[in-house]
Structure formats: C-alpha cells, structure tokens
PyMOL Python script that loads the backbone (N, CA, C, O; Angstrom):
from pymol import cmd

cmd.read_pdbstr("""\
ATOM      1  N   MET A   1      74.877  47.536  92.387  1.00  0.00           N
ATOM      2  CA  MET A   1      75.537  46.327  91.931  1.00  0.00           C
ATOM      3  C   MET A   1      76.118  46.553  90.537  1.00  0.00           C
ATOM      4  O   MET A   1      75.546  47.273  89.719  1.00  0.00           O
ATOM      5  N   LYS A   2      77.253  45.931  90.284  1.00  0.00           N
ATOM      6  CA  LYS A   2      77.857  46.023  88.964  1.00  0.00           C
ATOM      7  C   LYS A   2      77.078  45.168  87.978  1.00  0.00           C
ATOM      8  O   LYS A   2      76.597  44.087  88.317  1.00  0.00           O
ATOM      9  N   GLU A   3      76.960  45.660  86.769  1.00  0.00           N
ATOM     10  CA  GLU A   3      76.265  44.928  85.716  1.00  0.00           C
ATOM     11  C   GLU A   3      77.162  43.841  85.139  1.00  0.00           C
ATOM     12  O   GLU A   3      78.369  44.039  85.000  1.00  0.00           O
ATOM     13  N   GLY A   4      76.575  42.689  84.802  1.00  0.00           N
ATOM     14  CA  GLY A   4      77.278  41.644  84.077  1.00  0.00           C
ATOM     15  C   GLY A   4      78.174  40.720  84.882  1.00  0.00           C
ATOM     16  O   GLY A   4      78.828  39.858  84.296  1.00  0.00           O
ATOM     17  N   ILE A   5      78.231  40.863  86.216  1.00  0.00           N
ATOM     18  CA  ILE A   5      79.110  39.995  86.999  1.00  0.00           C
ATOM     19  C   ILE A   5      78.342  39.010  87.873  1.00  0.00           C
ATOM     20  O   ILE A   5      78.951  38.121  88.468  1.00  0.00           O
ATOM     21  N   HIS A   6      77.027  39.145  87.965  1.00  0.00           N
ATOM     22  CA  HIS A   6      76.231  38.297  88.833  1.00  0.00           C
ATOM     23  C   HIS A   6      75.597  37.153  88.038  1.00  0.00           C
ATOM     24  O   HIS A   6      75.213  37.344  86.884  1.00  0.00           O
ATOM     25  N   PRO A   7      75.483  35.962  88.643  1.00  0.00           N
ATOM     26  CA  PRO A   7      74.859  34.833  87.942  1.00  0.00           C
ATOM     27  C   PRO A   7      73.364  35.068  87.753  1.00  0.00           C
ATOM     28  O   PRO A   7      72.750  35.870  88.457  1.00  0.00           O
ATOM     29  N   ASN A   8      72.800  34.357  86.799  1.00  0.00           N
ATOM     30  CA  ASN A   8      71.379  34.464  86.487  1.00  0.00           C
ATOM     31  C   ASN A   8      70.568  33.772  87.586  1.00  0.00           C
ATOM     32  O   ASN A   8      70.640  32.551  87.728  1.00  0.00           O
ATOM     33  N   TYR A   9      69.807  34.531  88.357  1.00  0.00           N
ATOM     34  CA  TYR A   9      69.004  34.025  89.469  1.00  0.00           C
ATOM     35  C   TYR A   9      67.569  33.920  88.986  1.00  0.00           C
ATOM     36  O   TYR A   9      66.914  34.934  88.747  1.00  0.00           O
ATOM     37  N   ARG A  10      67.075  32.681  88.839  1.00  0.00           N
ATOM     38  CA  ARG A  10      65.763  32.482  88.239  1.00  0.00           C
ATOM     39  C   ARG A  10      65.084  31.271  88.853  1.00  0.00           C
ATOM     40  O   ARG A  10      65.691  30.528  89.624  1.00  0.00           O
ATOM     41  N   ASP A  11      63.793  31.076  88.496  1.00  0.00           N
ATOM     42  CA  ASP A  11      63.056  29.896  88.940  1.00  0.00           C
ATOM     43  C   ASP A  11      63.640  28.657  88.265  1.00  0.00           C
ATOM     44  O   ASP A  11      63.915  28.662  87.065  1.00  0.00           O
ATOM     45  N   VAL A  12      63.828  27.586  89.058  1.00  0.00           N
ATOM     46  CA  VAL A  12      64.338  26.316  88.560  1.00  0.00           C
ATOM     47  C   VAL A  12      63.487  25.197  89.149  1.00  0.00           C
ATOM     48  O   VAL A  12      63.114  25.246  90.321  1.00  0.00           O
ATOM     49  N   CYS A  13      63.179  24.183  88.327  1.00  0.00           N
ATOM     50  CA  CYS A  13      62.433  23.020  88.799  1.00  0.00           C
ATOM     51  C   CYS A  13      63.425  21.927  89.182  1.00  0.00           C
ATOM     52  O   CYS A  13      64.264  21.529  88.374  1.00  0.00           O
ATOM     53  N   PHE A  14      63.324  21.443  90.422  1.00  0.00           N
ATOM     54  CA  PHE A  14      64.145  20.343  90.908  1.00  0.00           C
ATOM     55  C   PHE A  14      63.271  19.092  90.959  1.00  0.00           C
ATOM     56  O   PHE A  14      62.142  19.141  91.446  1.00  0.00           O
ATOM     57  N   VAL A  15      63.793  17.968  90.456  1.00  0.00           N
ATOM     58  CA  VAL A  15      63.036  16.721  90.420  1.00  0.00           C
ATOM     59  C   VAL A  15      63.824  15.631  91.144  1.00  0.00           C
ATOM     60  O   VAL A  15      65.008  15.424  90.881  1.00  0.00           O
ATOM     61  N   ASP A  16      63.149  14.940  92.058  1.00  0.00           N
ATOM     62  CA  ASP A  16      63.732  13.796  92.770  1.00  0.00           C
ATOM     63  C   ASP A  16      63.589  12.583  91.852  1.00  0.00           C
ATOM     64  O   ASP A  16      62.471  12.188  91.523  1.00  0.00           O
ATOM     65  N   LEU A  17      64.706  11.989  91.437  1.00  0.00           N
ATOM     66  CA  LEU A  17      64.677  10.864  90.513  1.00  0.00           C
ATOM     67  C   LEU A  17      64.135   9.586  91.143  1.00  0.00           C
ATOM     68  O   LEU A  17      63.670   8.704  90.421  1.00  0.00           O
ATOM     69  N   SER A  18      64.182   9.460  92.461  1.00  0.00           N
ATOM     70  CA  SER A  18      63.726   8.230  93.099  1.00  0.00           C
ATOM     71  C   SER A  18      62.210   8.132  93.193  1.00  0.00           C
ATOM     72  O   SER A  18      61.667   7.027  93.219  1.00  0.00           O
ATOM     73  N   ASN A  19      61.511   9.271  93.245  1.00  0.00           N
ATOM     74  CA  ASN A  19      60.053   9.208  93.376  1.00  0.00           C
ATOM     75  C   ASN A  19      59.293  10.211  92.504  1.00  0.00           C
ATOM     76  O   ASN A  19      58.062  10.236  92.541  1.00  0.00           O
ATOM     77  N   GLY A  20      59.983  11.025  91.735  1.00  0.00           N
ATOM     78  CA  GLY A  20      59.311  11.961  90.839  1.00  0.00           C
ATOM     79  C   GLY A  20      58.818  13.244  91.482  1.00  0.00           C
ATOM     80  O   GLY A  20      58.154  14.042  90.821  1.00  0.00           O
ATOM     81  N   PHE A  21      59.124  13.462  92.748  1.00  0.00           N
ATOM     82  CA  PHE A  21      58.692  14.679  93.452  1.00  0.00           C
ATOM     83  C   PHE A  21      59.343  15.904  92.809  1.00  0.00           C
ATOM     84  O   PHE A  21      60.553  15.924  92.579  1.00  0.00           O
ATOM     85  N   LYS A  22      58.531  16.927  92.519  1.00  0.00           N
ATOM     86  CA  LYS A  22      59.025  18.159  91.892  1.00  0.00           C
ATOM     87  C   LYS A  22      58.778  19.339  92.814  1.00  0.00           C
ATOM     88  O   LYS A  22      57.766  19.398  93.513  1.00  0.00           O
ATOM     89  N   PHE A  23      59.714  20.275  92.807  1.00  0.00           N
ATOM     90  CA  PHE A  23      59.488  21.546  93.479  1.00  0.00           C
ATOM     91  C   PHE A  23      60.230  22.644  92.725  1.00  0.00           C
ATOM     92  O   PHE A  23      61.262  22.403  92.100  1.00  0.00           O
ATOM     93  N   VAL A  24      59.689  23.834  92.797  1.00  0.00           N
ATOM     94  CA  VAL A  24      60.260  24.989  92.102  1.00  0.00           C
ATOM     95  C   VAL A  24      60.775  25.970  93.135  1.00  0.00           C
ATOM     96  O   VAL A  24      60.077  26.309  94.091  1.00  0.00           O
ATOM     97  N   THR A  25      61.994  26.419  92.935  1.00  0.00           N
ATOM     98  CA  THR A  25      62.590  27.433  93.786  1.00  0.00           C
ATOM     99  C   THR A  25      63.515  28.273  92.926  1.00  0.00           C
ATOM    100  O   THR A  25      63.774  27.943  91.768  1.00  0.00           O
ATOM    101  N   ARG A  26      64.005  29.345  93.490  1.00  0.00           N
ATOM    102  CA  ARG A  26      64.917  30.204  92.739  1.00  0.00           C
ATOM    103  C   ARG A  26      66.345  29.749  92.984  1.00  0.00           C
ATOM    104  O   ARG A  26      66.718  29.411  94.107  1.00  0.00           O
ATOM    105  N   SER A  27      67.147  29.744  91.913  1.00  0.00           N
ATOM    106  CA  SER A  27      68.511  29.255  92.014  1.00  0.00           C
ATOM    107  C   SER A  27      69.359  29.847  90.900  1.00  0.00           C
ATOM    108  O   SER A  27      68.842  30.388  89.923  1.00  0.00           O
ATOM    109  N   THR A  28      70.676  29.732  91.068  1.00  0.00           N
ATOM    110  CA  THR A  28      71.618  30.143  90.016  1.00  0.00           C
ATOM    111  C   THR A  28      72.255  28.937  89.349  1.00  0.00           C
ATOM    112  O   THR A  28      73.184  29.093  88.557  1.00  0.00           O
ATOM    113  N   VAL A  29      71.773  27.733  89.652  1.00  0.00           N
ATOM    114  CA  VAL A  29      72.354  26.512  89.099  1.00  0.00           C
ATOM    115  C   VAL A  29      72.269  26.527  87.564  1.00  0.00           C
ATOM    116  O   VAL A  29      71.268  26.954  86.989  1.00  0.00           O
ATOM    117  N   GLN A  30      73.335  26.053  86.921  1.00  0.00           N
ATOM    118  CA  GLN A  30      73.383  25.991  85.466  1.00  0.00           C
ATOM    119  C   GLN A  30      72.877  24.625  85.011  1.00  0.00           C
ATOM    120  O   GLN A  30      73.383  23.601  85.471  1.00  0.00           O
ATOM    121  N   THR A  31      71.893  24.587  84.121  1.00  0.00           N
ATOM    122  CA  THR A  31      71.333  23.345  83.621  1.00  0.00           C
ATOM    123  C   THR A  31      71.265  23.369  82.104  1.00  0.00           C
ATOM    124  O   THR A  31      71.244  24.433  81.485  1.00  0.00           O
ATOM    125  N   LYS A  32      71.230  22.181  81.515  1.00  0.00           N
ATOM    126  CA  LYS A  32      71.100  22.062  80.058  1.00  0.00           C
ATOM    127  C   LYS A  32      69.706  21.605  79.655  1.00  0.00           C
ATOM    128  O   LYS A  32      69.319  21.744  78.495  1.00  0.00           O
ATOM    129  N   GLU A  33      68.944  21.058  80.610  1.00  0.00           N
ATOM    130  CA  GLU A  33      67.617  20.537  80.325  1.00  0.00           C
ATOM    131  C   GLU A  33      66.546  21.492  80.812  1.00  0.00           C
ATOM    132  O   GLU A  33      66.773  22.298  81.714  1.00  0.00           O
ATOM    133  N   THR A  34      65.371  21.390  80.200  1.00  0.00           N
ATOM    134  CA  THR A  34      64.214  22.173  80.627  1.00  0.00           C
ATOM    135  C   THR A  34      63.028  21.232  80.789  1.00  0.00           C
ATOM    136  O   THR A  34      63.032  20.108  80.288  1.00  0.00           O
ATOM    137  N   ILE A  35      62.016  21.714  81.499  1.00  0.00           N
ATOM    138  CA  ILE A  35      60.802  20.937  81.715  1.00  0.00           C
ATOM    139  C   ILE A  35      59.606  21.864  81.549  1.00  0.00           C
ATOM    140  O   ILE A  35      59.653  23.031  81.940  1.00  0.00           O
ATOM    141  N   LYS A  36      58.535  21.335  80.968  1.00  0.00           N
ATOM    142  CA  LYS A  36      57.300  22.095  80.799  1.00  0.00           C
ATOM    143  C   LYS A  36      56.428  21.833  82.020  1.00  0.00           C
ATOM    144  O   LYS A  36      56.056  20.691  82.287  1.00  0.00           O
ATOM    145  N   MET A  37      56.105  22.876  82.752  1.00  0.00           N
ATOM    146  CA  MET A  37      55.309  22.756  83.970  1.00  0.00           C
ATOM    147  C   MET A  37      53.821  22.706  83.630  1.00  0.00           C
ATOM    148  O   MET A  37      53.425  23.021  82.507  1.00  0.00           O
ATOM    149  N   GLU A  38      52.994  22.307  84.609  1.00  0.00           N
ATOM    150  CA  GLU A  38      51.546  22.194  84.414  1.00  0.00           C
ATOM    151  C   GLU A  38      50.908  23.541  84.077  1.00  0.00           C
ATOM    152  O   GLU A  38      49.900  23.595  83.373  1.00  0.00           O
ATOM    153  N   ASP A  39      51.497  24.627  84.581  1.00  0.00           N
ATOM    154  CA  ASP A  39      50.936  25.963  84.341  1.00  0.00           C
ATOM    155  C   ASP A  39      51.412  26.566  83.014  1.00  0.00           C
ATOM    156  O   ASP A  39      51.088  27.714  82.709  1.00  0.00           O
ATOM    157  N   GLY A  40      52.182  25.797  82.215  1.00  0.00           N
ATOM    158  CA  GLY A  40      52.615  26.261  80.904  1.00  0.00           C
ATOM    159  C   GLY A  40      54.008  26.858  80.868  1.00  0.00           C
ATOM    160  O   GLY A  40      54.546  27.085  79.784  1.00  0.00           O
ATOM    161  N   ARG A  41      54.611  27.121  82.030  1.00  0.00           N
ATOM    162  CA  ARG A  41      55.959  27.682  82.044  1.00  0.00           C
ATOM    163  C   ARG A  41      56.978  26.622  81.672  1.00  0.00           C
ATOM    164  O   ARG A  41      56.810  25.447  81.998  1.00  0.00           O
ATOM    165  N   GLU A  42      58.031  27.036  80.992  1.00  0.00           N
ATOM    166  CA  GLU A  42      59.145  26.151  80.707  1.00  0.00           C
ATOM    167  C   GLU A  42      60.311  26.599  81.576  1.00  0.00           C
ATOM    168  O   GLU A  42      60.811  27.716  81.440  1.00  0.00           O
ATOM    169  N   LEU A  43      60.740  25.702  82.480  1.00  0.00           N
ATOM    170  CA  LEU A  43      61.767  26.039  83.460  1.00  0.00           C
ATOM    171  C   LEU A  43      62.997  25.160  83.277  1.00  0.00           C
ATOM    172  O   LEU A  43      62.901  24.044  82.764  1.00  0.00           O
ATOM    173  N   PRO A  44      64.161  25.670  83.701  1.00  0.00           N
ATOM    174  CA  PRO A  44      65.357  24.821  83.725  1.00  0.00           C
ATOM    175  C   PRO A  44      65.118  23.653  84.687  1.00  0.00           C
ATOM    176  O   PRO A  44      64.459  23.814  85.714  1.00  0.00           O
ATOM    177  N   LEU A  45      65.657  22.477  84.347  1.00  0.00           N
ATOM    178  CA  LEU A  45      65.442  21.271  85.129  1.00  0.00           C
ATOM    179  C   LEU A  45      66.738  20.815  85.781  1.00  0.00           C
ATOM    180  O   LEU A  45      67.769  20.690  85.119  1.00  0.00           O
ATOM    181  N   MET A  46      66.677  20.568  87.094  1.00  0.00           N
ATOM    182  CA  MET A  46      67.810  20.033  87.840  1.00  0.00           C
ATOM    183  C   MET A  46      67.371  18.715  88.457  1.00  0.00           C
ATOM    184  O   MET A  46      66.421  18.687  89.239  1.00  0.00           O
ATOM    185  N   LYS A  47      68.053  17.614  88.115  1.00  0.00           N
ATOM    186  CA  LYS A  47      67.703  16.295  88.633  1.00  0.00           C
ATOM    187  C   LYS A  47      68.507  16.005  89.892  1.00  0.00           C
ATOM    188  O   LYS A  47      69.716  16.232  89.940  1.00  0.00           O
ATOM    189  N   LEU A  48      67.811  15.496  90.919  1.00  0.00           N
ATOM    190  CA  LEU A  48      68.438  15.189  92.198  1.00  0.00           C
ATOM    191  C   LEU A  48      68.251  13.719  92.528  1.00  0.00           C
ATOM    192  O   LEU A  48      67.225  13.130  92.188  1.00  0.00           O
ATOM    193  N   GLU A  49      69.232  13.125  93.187  1.00  0.00           N
ATOM    194  CA  GLU A  49      69.131  11.733  93.622  1.00  0.00           C
ATOM    195  C   GLU A  49      68.246  11.606  94.859  1.00  0.00           C
ATOM    196  O   GLU A  49      67.478  10.650  94.973  1.00  0.00           O
ATOM    197  N   THR A  50      68.345  12.552  95.777  1.00  0.00           N
ATOM    198  CA  THR A  50      67.622  12.484  97.045  1.00  0.00           C
ATOM    199  C   THR A  50      67.133  13.870  97.436  1.00  0.00           C
ATOM    200  O   THR A  50      67.851  14.860  97.294  1.00  0.00           O
ATOM    201  N   THR A  51      65.909  13.927  97.927  1.00  0.00           N
ATOM    202  CA  THR A  51      65.362  15.167  98.494  1.00  0.00           C
ATOM    203  C   THR A  51      64.760  14.813  99.852  1.00  0.00           C
ATOM    204  O   THR A  51      64.868  13.675 100.309  1.00  0.00           O
ATOM    205  N   SER A  52      64.135  15.783 100.486  1.00  0.00           N
ATOM    206  CA  SER A  52      63.504  15.526 101.779  1.00  0.00           C
ATOM    207  C   SER A  52      62.328  14.560 101.644  1.00  0.00           C
ATOM    208  O   SER A  52      61.898  13.980 102.641  1.00  0.00           O
ATOM    209  N   GLU A  53      61.799  14.373 100.431  1.00  0.00           N
ATOM    210  CA  GLU A  53      60.692  13.448 100.205  1.00  0.00           C
ATOM    211  C   GLU A  53      61.145  11.994 100.156  1.00  0.00           C
ATOM    212  O   GLU A  53      60.331  11.088 100.334  1.00  0.00           O
ATOM    213  N   SER A  54      62.450  11.756  99.913  1.00  0.00           N
ATOM    214  CA  SER A  54      62.920  10.379  99.783  1.00  0.00           C
ATOM    215  C   SER A  54      64.054  10.013 100.740  1.00  0.00           C
ATOM    216  O   SER A  54      64.413   8.839 100.832  1.00  0.00           O
ATOM    217  N   HIS A  55      64.618  10.966 101.443  1.00  0.00           N
ATOM    218  CA  HIS A  55      65.733  10.679 102.344  1.00  0.00           C
ATOM    219  C   HIS A  55      65.215   9.989 103.609  1.00  0.00           C
ATOM    220  O   HIS A  55      64.239  10.444 104.205  1.00  0.00           O
ATOM    221  N   PRO A  56      65.865   8.892 104.023  1.00  0.00           N
ATOM    222  CA  PRO A  56      65.381   8.143 105.189  1.00  0.00           C
ATOM    223  C   PRO A  56      65.257   8.966 106.469  1.00  0.00           C
ATOM    224  O   PRO A  56      64.369   8.701 107.279  1.00  0.00           O
ATOM    225  N   PHE A  57      66.118   9.950 106.668  1.00  0.00           N
ATOM    226  CA  PHE A  57      66.036  10.766 107.882  1.00  0.00           C
ATOM    227  C   PHE A  57      64.718  11.534 107.932  1.00  0.00           C
ATOM    228  O   PHE A  57      64.089  11.616 108.987  1.00  0.00           O
ATOM    229  N   TYR A  58      64.296  12.094 106.802  1.00  0.00           N
ATOM    230  CA  TYR A  58      63.087  12.919 106.767  1.00  0.00           C
ATOM    231  C   TYR A  58      61.810  12.104 106.617  1.00  0.00           C
ATOM    232  O   TYR A  58      60.735  12.571 106.995  1.00  0.00           O
ATOM    233  N   THR A  59      61.910  10.885 106.068  1.00  0.00           N
ATOM    234  CA  THR A  59      60.713  10.071 105.883  1.00  0.00           C
ATOM    235  C   THR A  59      60.415   9.190 107.089  1.00  0.00           C
ATOM    236  O   THR A  59      59.350   8.575 107.157  1.00  0.00           O
ATOM    237  N   GLY A  60      61.353   9.122 108.051  1.00  0.00           N
ATOM    238  CA  GLY A  60      61.138   8.335 109.254  1.00  0.00           C
ATOM    239  C   GLY A  60      61.491   6.874 109.088  1.00  0.00           C
ATOM    240  O   GLY A  60      61.143   6.065 109.948  1.00  0.00           O
ATOM    241  N   THR A  61      62.171   6.506 108.011  1.00  0.00           N
ATOM    242  CA  THR A  61      62.538   5.105 107.787  1.00  0.00           C
ATOM    243  C   THR A  61      63.991   4.828 108.129  1.00  0.00           C
ATOM    244  O   THR A  61      64.502   3.744 107.846  1.00  0.00           O
ATOM    245  N   GLN A  62      64.660   5.800 108.736  1.00  0.00           N
ATOM    246  CA  GLN A  62      66.059   5.627 109.111  1.00  0.00           C
ATOM    247  C   GLN A  62      66.163   4.608 110.237  1.00  0.00           C
ATOM    248  O   GLN A  62      65.373   4.624 111.182  1.00  0.00           O
ATOM    249  N   LYS A  63      67.151   3.719 110.123  1.00  0.00           N
ATOM    250  CA  LYS A  63      67.334   2.683 111.132  1.00  0.00           C
ATOM    251  C   LYS A  63      68.442   3.087 112.092  1.00  0.00           C
ATOM    252  O   LYS A  63      69.462   3.643 111.686  1.00  0.00           O
ATOM    253  N   SER A  64      68.230   2.802 113.355  1.00  0.00           N
ATOM    254  CA  SER A  64      69.229   3.084 114.365  1.00  0.00           C
ATOM    255  C   SER A  64      70.225   1.935 114.419  1.00  0.00           C
ATOM    256  O   SER A  64      69.849   0.775 114.247  1.00  0.00           O
ATOM    257  N   VAL A  65      71.466   2.244 114.653  1.00  0.00           N
ATOM    258  CA  VAL A  65      72.501   1.216 114.762  1.00  0.00           C
ATOM    259  C   VAL A  65      72.221   0.308 115.950  1.00  0.00           C
ATOM    260  O   VAL A  65      72.569  -0.873 115.916  1.00  0.00           O
ATOM    261  N   ASP A  66      71.613   0.824 116.978  1.00  0.00           N
ATOM    262  CA  ASP A  66      71.316   0.030 118.176  1.00  0.00           C
ATOM    263  C   ASP A  66      70.269  -1.046 117.902  1.00  0.00           C
ATOM    264  O   ASP A  66      70.227  -2.061 118.598  1.00  0.00           O
ATOM    265  N   ASN A  67      69.429  -0.833 116.900  1.00  0.00           N
ATOM    266  CA  ASN A  67      68.319  -1.753 116.635  1.00  0.00           C
ATOM    267  C   ASN A  67      68.602  -2.721 115.484  1.00  0.00           C
ATOM    268  O   ASN A  67      67.664  -3.312 114.949  1.00  0.00           O
ATOM    269  N   LEU A  68      69.837  -2.896 115.096  1.00  0.00           N
ATOM    270  CA  LEU A  68      70.149  -3.746 113.955  1.00  0.00           C
ATOM    271  C   LEU A  68      70.602  -5.143 114.382  1.00  0.00           C
ATOM    272  O   LEU A  68      71.529  -5.695 113.790  1.00  0.00           O
ATOM    273  N   GLY A  69      69.977  -5.707 115.375  1.00  0.00           N
ATOM    274  CA  GLY A  69      70.241  -7.078 115.760  1.00  0.00           C
ATOM    275  C   GLY A  69      71.483  -7.270 116.600  1.00  0.00           C
ATOM    276  O   GLY A  69      72.057  -8.359 116.576  1.00  0.00           O
ATOM    277  N   GLY A  70      71.924  -6.284 117.334  1.00  0.00           N
ATOM    278  CA  GLY A  70      73.065  -6.420 118.222  1.00  0.00           C
ATOM    279  C   GLY A  70      74.374  -6.674 117.510  1.00  0.00           C
ATOM    280  O   GLY A  70      75.129  -7.556 117.918  1.00  0.00           O
ATOM    281  N   ARG A  71      74.663  -5.943 116.476  1.00  0.00           N
ATOM    282  CA  ARG A  71      75.899  -6.128 115.708  1.00  0.00           C
ATOM    283  C   ARG A  71      77.147  -5.953 116.558  1.00  0.00           C
ATOM    284  O   ARG A  71      78.117  -6.695 116.406  1.00  0.00           O
ATOM    285  N   VAL A  72      77.123  -4.985 117.443  1.00  0.00           N
ATOM    286  CA  VAL A  72      78.288  -4.741 118.299  1.00  0.00           C
ATOM    287  C   VAL A  72      78.498  -5.927 119.227  1.00  0.00           C
ATOM    288  O   VAL A  72      79.628  -6.372 119.424  1.00  0.00           O
ATOM    289  N   GLU A  73      77.418  -6.438 119.794  1.00  0.00           N
ATOM    290  CA  GLU A  73      77.512  -7.590 120.695  1.00  0.00           C
ATOM    291  C   GLU A  73      78.012  -8.824 119.946  1.00  0.00           C
ATOM    292  O   GLU A  73      78.825  -9.575 120.484  1.00  0.00           O
ATOM    293  N   LYS A  74      77.547  -9.047 118.728  1.00  0.00           N
ATOM    294  CA  LYS A  74      78.020 -10.175 117.919  1.00  0.00           C
ATOM    295  C   LYS A  74      79.511 -10.054 117.640  1.00  0.00           C
ATOM    296  O   LYS A  74      80.244 -11.041 117.701  1.00  0.00           O
ATOM    297  N   PHE A  75      79.954  -8.843 117.335  1.00  0.00           N
ATOM    298  CA  PHE A  75      81.376  -8.609 117.070  1.00  0.00           C
ATOM    299  C   PHE A  75      82.206  -8.906 118.310  1.00  0.00           C
ATOM    300  O   PHE A  75      83.227  -9.589 118.228  1.00  0.00           O
ATOM    301  N   ARG A  76      81.777  -8.401 119.445  1.00  0.00           N
ATOM    302  CA  ARG A  76      82.513  -8.627 120.700  1.00  0.00           C
ATOM    303  C   ARG A  76      82.589 -10.118 121.043  1.00  0.00           C
ATOM    304  O   ARG A  76      83.638 -10.603 121.468  1.00  0.00           O
ATOM    305  N   ASN A  77      81.494 -10.838 120.862  1.00  0.00           N
ATOM    306  CA  ASN A  77      81.487 -12.273 121.140  1.00  0.00           C
ATOM    307  C   ASN A  77      82.391 -13.032 120.187  1.00  0.00           C
ATOM    308  O   ASN A  77      83.065 -13.976 120.599  1.00  0.00           O
ATOM    309  N   LYS A  78      82.418 -12.647 118.944  1.00  0.00           N
ATOM    310  CA  LYS A  78      83.231 -13.326 117.932  1.00  0.00           C
ATOM    311  C   LYS A  78      84.716 -13.163 118.204  1.00  0.00           C
ATOM    312  O   LYS A  78      85.489 -14.104 118.020  1.00  0.00           O
ATOM    313  N   PHE A  79      85.119 -11.978 118.639  1.00  0.00           N
ATOM    314  CA  PHE A  79      86.533 -11.689 118.826  1.00  0.00           C
ATOM    315  C   PHE A  79      86.943 -11.562 120.292  1.00  0.00           C
ATOM    316  O   PHE A  79      87.988 -10.980 120.583  1.00  0.00           O
ATOM    317  N   ALA A  80      86.160 -12.080 121.204  1.00  0.00           N
ATOM    318  CA  ALA A  80      86.451 -11.986 122.633  1.00  0.00           C
ATOM    319  C   ALA A  80      87.707 -12.761 123.015  1.00  0.00           C
ATOM    320  O   ALA A  80      88.406 -12.381 123.954  1.00  0.00           O
ATOM    321  N   HIS A  81      87.999 -13.840 122.300  1.00  0.00           N
ATOM    322  CA  HIS A  81      89.152 -14.670 122.637  1.00  0.00           C
ATOM    323  C   HIS A  81      90.486 -14.058 122.215  1.00  0.00           C
ATOM    324  O   HIS A  81      91.536 -14.499 122.682  1.00  0.00           O
ATOM    325  N   ILE A  82      90.466 -13.061 121.351  1.00  0.00           N
ATOM    326  CA  ILE A  82      91.698 -12.417 120.906  1.00  0.00           C
ATOM    327  C   ILE A  82      92.071 -11.334 121.898  1.00  0.00           C
ATOM    328  O   ILE A  82      91.282 -10.432 122.179  1.00  0.00           O
ATOM    329  N   LYS A  83      93.265 -11.431 122.418  1.00  0.00           N
ATOM    330  CA  LYS A  83      93.754 -10.447 123.391  1.00  0.00           C
ATOM    331  C   LYS A  83      94.777  -9.540 122.720  1.00  0.00           C
ATOM    332  O   LYS A  83      95.353  -9.898 121.693  1.00  0.00           O
ATOM    333  N   LYS A  84      94.997  -8.383 123.294  1.00  0.00           N
ATOM    334  CA  LYS A  84      95.952  -7.420 122.740  1.00  0.00           C
ATOM    335  C   LYS A  84      97.361  -7.882 122.903  1.00  0.00           C
ATOM    336  O   LYS A  84      98.290  -7.188 122.491  1.00  0.00           O
TER     337      LYS A  84
END
""", "prot")
cmd.dss("prot")
cmd.show_as("cartoon", "prot")
cmd.util.cbc("prot")
cmd.orient("prot")
C-alpha cells in the first residue's frame, strides 16, 4: 500500500442520542469530539440519531399500514362518489 493516501482507520465510539446507547467499532469517520470511555481510553465520538437499539424496525414497535384503523377504506369511502 502507498503511504499517506489512506484514511485513519481507528476505534470510534458511536452514541445513539435518543437513548444513550454506546458502541465502539473501527471507522474512518472524521470527528471533532472525543469521549472518555469507562476503561480509560479517549476515543473519537460520533453522534447518531438512530441505531438498531432505537429504530422501530429493530425494536419491534414498527406499525403496519394495514393495522392503522383502515385508512385506505376510509379514503375510499370518502371519495367513492367522485368518478373519473
């Protein structure tokens, strides 16, 4: 590999802002903030809006369109009198 052309690949702490869930993985993401970990390491910090810990699909709280009170049926009934 050529020297000086590859991004810095290092441990980075990602934090879910909605619930405070933290995880450490390796990344090349550029950050300006750092965080002090429980083990004493100081790692770059990347803040995320949603992770698998808070996303409705992964937490099982996702709602199906079919179960939202018959929205399609209400729409059809409301506009049934309008013809093309």
